[in-house]
N, C-alpha and C positions, 0 to 999 in steps of 0.2 A: 504493500500500500504506500501511497505517496505522502510526503510531508509538504503541506500546502501553507504558504504564507499569505495571510490577509493583511493589507496595509490600509489604515484608516487616516483620514485627514485630522490634523490638529487645529485647523483654522476655525474660529467660532464667530466671526463677524461677517455680515453680508455687505461687502463694499462699504460705502459711506452712509448706508441706511441706518446703521445702529442696530439692525435686526439680528437676532442670533441665527447661526447656521451650524454646520458640522457634517457628520456623516448620516446617511439615511439608514436607519437601523433595519428596515425590511430588506434593503438591498444587500445587507450583510447576512441577515439571519437565514433567509431562504437558501442561498448557496451553502451557508455553513452546515445546515442540516442535510442538504443533499449530499455533500461530500462526507460528512461525519457518518451518515447512515450507510454510505458505500464503503466505510472502513478506513477512510483517510484521516490523517492526523493534522490538526490545524493549529498554527501559531497566529495570534492576532497581535500585530504591531501597529505603531502609528508614527507620524512624521517626527514629533518631538518626544514621544514616549509618555508614560503616565496614563491618565484617564482621558481618552479622546471625547470630544463633545458630540452628543447626539443632536441632530437637527430636530428641534421640537415639533416641526411640521410632520415628522415621520413617526411620532409617538403620541397616539391619541390619549387624551386624559382619561377616557373611559376604557378600561382594560378589555371590555367585551367587544369593542370595535377594532381592536388590534388584529393584524393578520396572525394566523395560527403560528407561523414560524417565529414571529417576534415574541408572542406569549410563551412559547416553548423555550426560547432562548433565555428570557428574563426569569422564568421559573426554574431553570436548570442551574443549580449552584456551580457546577463545574464550568459550564459555558459562560455564565454571566461574570464569574470571577476573572475571566480572561480580559475583561474590559477595565478592571480596576487599576492595573499598573502595567500597561503594555510596554514592551521594549521599543526604543527608538530605532528608526531604520538605519541610522549611522552605525549602530552596534552589530548589525546582522551580516552574516556571511552567506554568499550565494551557494556555497557548497552544501549548506544544510537543507536546501529546499529543492523539491522536484517541480513545483508549480507556484505561481503567484496570482492572487486575485485582488482587484482594486474596486471595492464598493464605492458608490458615488455619494452624492450630497454636494451642495454648492461649495462647501469649504474646500473641496479638492481643486476648484478652479484657481485658488490662490496659492496652495502649497504643494501641488503635485507636479506641475509642468516643468518647473525650473529646479527641481530637487535632484541634486547629483546622486544621492544615495538611492532614490527610487529608480532613476535611470540605470544605475549600476546593477541593482538587483533584478529589474525587469530584463535588461539586456543580457545579463549573465545567465539567468535562468532559461531564457529563450535560446541562448547560444549553446547550452548543454542539452538541447532537445527537450526542455521542459515546457509545460503548458502555461500560457499567459491568458488571464481573463480579466474583464472589466465590465462595469455596467453603469449606465446613465452618465454622470459626470466623471466617473472613475477613469474612463479613457484619457483624461487629462494626464494621467501618469504614464501614458504611452508616448506622449509628445516628445520627450527627451530621450526615449529609448532607441537603440539602434540594433541592426543586424550585425553579425560579425564582420561584414565588409564595410561597415561604417555608414550605410544608408539608413534612413529612418525605418524603424521596425515595421510601421504600418504600410510603407510604400509597396504598392502592388498587391496588397492583401485586402480582402473583403472585410469591412469594419463598420461598426455603427456606434451610436452613443446618443446622448441627449441632442435632439435636433435643433437647428436654428429656429425652426418654426415653434417648437415647444418652448424655447427660451423666450421668444416673443410673446407667446400665449401667457406665460406666467409674469410677464411685464418686467423681466430682468435683463433685457438686451443691453441696456445702458449702464447696468450695474456690474456685470461680470467683466473681467479684464480682457476677454476675447470670447469668440464664439467657437464652441468645441467642434461642431460639424465642419465649419469653415477651415479650422486649423488642421483637422485630420485630412481634409481634401487637399490642402496646400502641401502637406507632406507626402502626397501620392497615394493616400488610402483610397480604396474603392468603396466609398461610403454608400451604404444601403440603409435608407430610412423608410419607415412606414408612416401612416397617419399619426397625428398627435395622440399619445397615450395608448397606442397599440402595443400589445405584448409581442415583442420581437427580439430575436437573438440570432446571431450568425456565427458559424464556425468556419474558419479558413485554416486548415492544417492544425497548428497548435495555438492559434489565437481565437479566443471566444469573447464576443462582445455583445452587450444588450443595450437597448435603447433608453429605458426609463424605469421607474420603480416597478411598473407593471410587468417588466420583463425579467425580474429577479429569479423567479422559479425556472423559467426557460434557460437562463444562463446556468443555473445550478445543474440542471439536467444535462446540458451540453458540456459542462466542465467534467462531469462524471464520465460521459461518453468519451471525451478527449483523453482522459487519463486511463481509460480502459484499453 
């Protein structure tokens, strides 16, 4: 079974709005359980280490309205304890992991793309024939990653993520530092997006990407298949 590294954002403010952000817990929880139930071992890390911020928009105040994977994660002492004191990406070694997964949340737009350690881990895991996955804004962590020949990791590969249309729909086009779909296209990714909020994920070889929070379960399923 594989050792899978999950990397979460440590950024907790949405541009200059003053509104809180962080990682989307359902985008983490659904793939977590898909991989765990398939027998894989998961390490949860974050950019700065410590306790990463959960985007409050992803955690309904009413527990009854939360997605089942989120409830299961929060109710599981072993799983939830992994969020209490995560290791920082700078302390991690590529050799320890067979796959890496990047959950989204708007926080990733600020601290994933230009992070040298995320680029090192994603590039290194891909270079040793590992699986790389991301969902929603998580593909921001692919922007600095490269193939062994130095070209962008996404160049020539089918990829998706939070679309420019979805960013416009949530009214944050002018708040985010760049548009994720546009940046992935600029790097040569063969971007495949569906309608706003459609559950959609795509696998191209060892790269698995999903469009939005609704796609988290599909990403989990495709990660399991890619690792098999």
